[in-house]
C-alpha positions in Angstrom: 40.6 -2.7 8.5 38.4 -0.9 10.9 39.5 2.7 9.9 37.2 5.0 8.1 34.0 4.7 9.9 31.4 7.5 9.8 28.8 8.0 12.2 25.8 9.7 10.5 22.7 11.0 11.9 19.8 9.4 10.1 17.3 12.2 10.2 19.6 15.3 9.3 22.5 13.7 7.5 24.8 15.5 9.9 28.3 13.4 10.3 29.0 13.3 13.9 32.2 11.2 13.8 34.3 10.8 10.6 37.3 8.3 10.1 37.2 6.6 13.5 37.7 3.1 14.2 34.7 0.8 14.4 35.1 0.1 18.4 35.2 4.3 18.8 32.0 4.5 16.7 30.0 2.1 18.7 31.1 3.6 21.9 30.2 6.9 20.6 26.7 5.5 19.6 26.2 3.8 23.0 27.3 7.0 25.1 24.7 9.1 23.3 22.1 6.5 23.5 21.9 6.3 19.5 20.0 3.4 17.8 21.6 2.2 14.7 19.3 2.2 11.6 21.7 0.9 9.0 25.1 0.6 7.8 26.8 0.9 4.4 30.0 -0.2 3.2 31.5 1.4 0.0 34.6 2.0 -1.9 36.0 5.3 -2.6 38.6 6.1 -5.1 41.6 8.1 -3.7 43.2 10.6 -5.8 47.2 11.1 -6.3 47.5 13.3 -3.2 46.3 10.5 -0.9 48.6 8.2 -2.6 45.8 6.7 -5.0 44.2 3.6 -4.9 40.9 2.7 -3.2 39.6 3.0 0.6 36.6 1.1 2.0 34.3 3.5 4.1 31.8 2.2 6.7 28.9 4.5 7.2 26.8 3.9 10.1 23.5 5.7 10.3 21.9 6.3 13.7 18.7 7.8 15.5 19.8 10.1 18.1 17.1 10.6 20.9 18.5 14.3 21.4 18.1 15.1 17.7 14.8 13.5 17.5 13.6 15.8 20.5 15.2 19.0 18.9 13.3 18.5 15.8 10.0 17.7 17.6 10.5 20.9 19.6 11.1 22.9 16.4 8.0 21.7 14.6 5.9 22.5 17.9 7.2 25.9 17.5 6.4 26.2 13.8 3.0 25.3 14.6 2.6 27.5 17.4 3.9 30.4 15.3 1.4 29.4 12.5 -1.6 29.8 14.9 -0.3 33.0 16.3 0.2 34.9 13.0 -2.9 33.2 11.6 -1.1 32.5 8.1 -4.0 30.5 7.0 -6.4 33.4 7.0 -4.0 35.6 5.4 -2.2 37.0 8.8 1.2 38.3 8.9 1.0 39.9 5.5 1.7 43.7 4.8 -1.2 45.4 3.6 -1.5 49.0 2.0 
């Protein structure tokens, strides 16, 4: 069964799609220009509320260019702030 496919950001671990069909997952990845890094298939136990038994879950870990760019911009901003406040020289600290 192709149901229960999760699309997960490889860098952040954020789940972008959960419980979708395999074809829908691949369409989403292609639309967002993602690159599949790895795929894991594992079995989870269902509790009595879900009817019991087991369910196979297919995880697709993807590198998305937009997420990568956001993390690069964030890292650049941190470096600029560190340089501005001169943390290595004791800057940005409250002194009495």
